[in-house]
C-alpha angles and dihedrals in degrees: 000000000000097000096056090045098056096066088049090053091050092049091048092050092050092050091048095049092047092052113106089199091066093053090045090052092054093049093044093051091052093048093049094054091045088054094051088051088067092063110097137176094031119122138175122221107218110184104302096343133081119216128186114251095236093048090053097049098040098080093040094049092045087063101032103047097056100030096052094045088053088048092054091048091050093049090055094046095045092047091049091053088055095045094047094052094246091130092056090054091047089057088074092058131074089250114115126210089242093055093047091052092045093051093048092048095048091046092058100036095077090053090050093052093047093048093047090050089051091052091051091049093049090046091055091047090056093050107281121147115245122165104229099211134129088259088070088079089070087071089074097067092036093053089044091056091050091049095048091047092052094047093049089046088055090059089050091053091048091050095049097047126075101227143006094262093055091042091054092048093047091046092051091048092050091048092050093050093048090047089057098042104035096074095249097136105001128044111253086220086076092064116105129255119343094342096103089060095043104041098069088061102041102038117068117242096010093109095044092047088054089054093045091050093048094050094043096048103035106020090237117172120258089244089071089068104048095129092048091052092050091051091049091049091049091053091049091052093046097049090046091058093044093048094048090052097041101042098066127170094253137096093232 
């Protein structure tokens, strides 16, 4: 199994590095966070605490900006494979849909972690608060889980939609909704009624972004976020099953 997979990894890496969209995503994420660093005298009141706007959005944007741009790129690529009949040809090879999705996800996840780390570093340089403790290293696997979940979700979207145009529109809509409800830029505590208690379970990444923000801003140990990690793992498992079933090697 390993031998046939390695050439696929190499091909995936070459395609990723040649993609202008990937480079654009890295640059765009850095520029966005530099812009938000210019906003001063804006605070959020979260329960009994007050947190500076930029400090609040920095961890969320470090994850969101890169991960969702990679997700959008993956939706377009996966949908184009389907539209061009590439999947039908792959059906004659030993390659399985699950292995294709796994290779693509693992190829991009390293880039996502590096880009998110770069955003955090730039954010701190322009005045953002980051707790420089050993616990900060836990952000690497947490961001990786968010990235892999988003990439696999992109294959699911491509598999469930009839053509690249629809896939792109659905992917953008999903990204927008998750941007609004995952606590990237606004505290979910500000949502009305029971939503603050429901959203972390029903919106992908919300729970993990909460953990990433807590560790980044306060240096809290990973053990403080056991429930958030379990929710993130559950989402990863669920989207993996859906994507493997939806992204079939057929042109239908």
